[in-house]
C-alpha positions in Angstrom: 11.5 -0.1 -10.9 11.1 2.2 -13.9 7.7 3.6 -15.0 8.1 1.6 -18.3 8.7 -1.7 -16.5 6.0 -4.4 -16.6 6.0 -5.7 -13.1 5.2 -9.3 -12.3 4.4 -10.0 -8.7 4.8 -13.1 -6.6 3.5 -12.8 -3.1 3.8 -15.6 -0.5 6.1 -17.6 1.6 9.4 -18.3 0.0 9.1 -22.1 0.0 9.0 -24.7 -2.7 5.3 -25.3 -2.1 4.5 -21.8 -3.4 6.4 -22.2 -6.7 8.5 -19.1 -6.7 11.4 -21.0 -8.2 9.2 -21.8 -11.2 8.5 -18.1 -11.7 12.3 -17.3 -11.6 12.9 -20.1 -14.1 10.1 -18.6 -16.3 12.2 -15.4 -16.6 14.6 -17.4 -18.9 11.8 -17.8 -21.4 9.9 -14.5 -21.3 10.5 -12.6 -24.5 9.3 -9.2 -23.3 12.3 -7.0 -22.4 11.0 -4.7 -19.8 9.7 -7.3 -17.3 10.7 -7.0 -13.6 9.8 -9.6 -11.0 8.8 -8.4 -7.6 9.1 -11.1 -5.0 7.0 -10.2 -1.9 7.4 -12.5 1.1 9.8 -14.3 3.4 10.2 -17.8 4.7 8.2 -16.9 7.8 6.1 -13.9 8.8 8.1 -10.8 9.6 11.6 -12.2 9.9 14.7 -12.6 7.8 15.5 -16.2 8.3 17.1 -17.8 5.2 17.2 -21.5 4.4 18.8 -23.5 1.6 15.8 -22.9 -0.7 16.2 -19.1 -0.2 19.8 -19.4 -1.3 18.6 -21.3 -4.4 16.2 -18.5 -5.2 19.0 -15.9 -4.8 21.1 -17.9 -7.2 18.3 -18.1 -9.8 17.7 -14.4 -9.3 21.3 -13.4 -9.6 21.5 -14.1 -13.4 18.7 -11.7 -14.0 20.3 -8.8 -12.2 18.1 -5.8 -11.6 15.1 -7.6 -13.2 14.4 -9.3 -9.8 13.6 -7.5 -6.6 13.0 -9.1 -3.2 10.9 -7.0 -0.8 11.0 -9.3 2.2 7.9 -9.6 4.4 5.2 -7.0 3.8 2.4 -6.5 6.4 -1.0 -7.6 5.1 -2.5 -4.2 5.4 0.2 -2.8 3.0 -0.2 -5.6 0.4 -2.8 -3.8 -1.7 -0.3 -1.0 -2.4 2.3 -3.5 -3.5 -0.2 -5.5 -5.7 -1.2 -2.2 -7.3 2.4 -1.8 -8.6 2.1 -5.0 -10.5 0.9 -5.7 -14.0 0.5 -9.5 -13.6 0.4 -11.8 -10.5 2.2 -15.1 -11.0 1.3 -17.5 -8.1 2.1 -21.1 -9.2 1.4 -23.2 -6.2 3.2 -26.6 -6.3 1.3 -28.4 -3.5 -2.4 -29.1 -3.1 -3.2 -25.6 -1.9 -6.4 -25.7 0.1 -7.3 -22.0 -0.4 -5.1 -19.8 -2.5 -5.8 -16.4 -0.9 -3.0 -14.6 -2.7 -4.8 -15.4 -6.0 -8.0 -13.8 -4.5 -6.0 -10.8 -3.3 -4.4 -10.2 -6.7 -7.7 -10.5 -8.6 -9.4 -8.2 -6.0 -6.8 -5.6 -7.1 -7.7 -6.1 -10.7 -4.5 -7.9 -11.7 -4.6 -10.7 -14.2 -3.4 -13.8 -12.3 -1.5 -16.9 -13.5 -1.7 -19.9 -11.2 -1.8 -23.7 -11.2 -4.3 -26.5 -11.0 -3.6 -27.2 -7.4 -5.9 -28.2 -4.6 -8.8 -25.7 -4.2 -7.3 -23.0 -6.5 -9.4 -23.9 -9.6 -12.5 -23.6 -7.6 -11.5 -20.3 -6.0 -10.5 -18.6 -9.3 -12.8 -20.4 -11.8 -12.2 -19.0 -15.3 -11.1 -15.6 -13.9 -7.4 -16.6 -13.9 -5.1 -18.5 -16.2 -4.7 -21.9 -14.6 -1.7 -24.0 -15.7 -0.8 -27.6 -15.1 2.0 -28.5 -12.6 4.3 -30.3 -14.9 7.8 -30.1 -16.4 6.8 -27.3 -18.8 5.4 -25.0 -16.2 8.2 -22.4 -16.4 7.7 -22.2 -20.2 3.9 -22.0 -19.9 4.2 -19.2 -17.4 6.5 -17.3 -19.8 4.2 -17.9 -22.7 1.1 -16.6 -20.8 3.0 -13.6 -19.4 4.1 -12.7 -23.0 0.5 -13.2 -24.3 -1.0 -11.0 -21.6 1.7 -8.3 -22.2 1.1 -8.2 -25.9 -2.7 -8.7 -26.2 -4.4 -5.6 -24.6 -7.9 -7.1 -25.1 -7.0 -10.4 -23.4 -5.3 -8.4 -20.6 -8.4 -6.2 -20.1 -10.6 -9.3 -20.2 -8.7 -11.0 -17.3 -8.7 -7.7 -15.3 -12.4 -7.5 -15.6 -13.2 -11.2 -15.1 -11.1 -11.2 -11.9 -12.7 -8.2 -10.4 -16.2 -9.4 -11.2 -15.4 -12.8 -9.9 -14.3 -11.3 -6.6 -17.3 -9.0 -6.3 -19.7 -11.9 -7.0 -18.1 -14.6 -4.8 -15.9 -12.9 -2.2 -17.6 -9.7 -1.2 -18.8 -9.1 2.4 -22.4 -9.5 1.2 -21.6 -12.8 -0.5 -19.8 -14.1 2.5 -22.6 -13.1 4.8 -25.2 -14.8 2.6 -23.1 -18.0 2.4 -22.6 -18.0 6.2 -26.3 -17.5 6.9 -27.1 -20.4 4.5 -24.6 -22.6 6.2 -25.9 -22.1 9.7 -29.6 -22.1 8.7 
């Protein structure tokens, strides 16, 4: 990864439910030249098991050459360092995700996040992330929004700030403790 690259990050299990194939398909439509996709994760925690879906991902990645990097599994306590390399997090869950924690992690690191209207994700991210529909145009919509964020400094800064403020307000330790006390009271 070069200092001039704009790194997109996907973090999560490498399964169809997490939508990594949609991110790889979006690379076909992104107009910005210096975009690199960093794929952080494995099929299962801390192993190198590969299934048929992983082989599909490798095939999709191959046509983009050095623009796609697979890190494999990264320990949770090291994830912040990896997120901080990224310019944008793209986390398009394709199933009814109950609690999209990777979206929260990315926003906590101050990274604009693109995700999908899926399960509890809209509630978790509110208007602090770009939330797309899970439909046939998803790869094109991901690409359009990546290009928009990369070319509009004001919009980029707005999503950085909205994400950070959203996390501070709703997911800080104080906020968690207050909600916990209210729940048990």
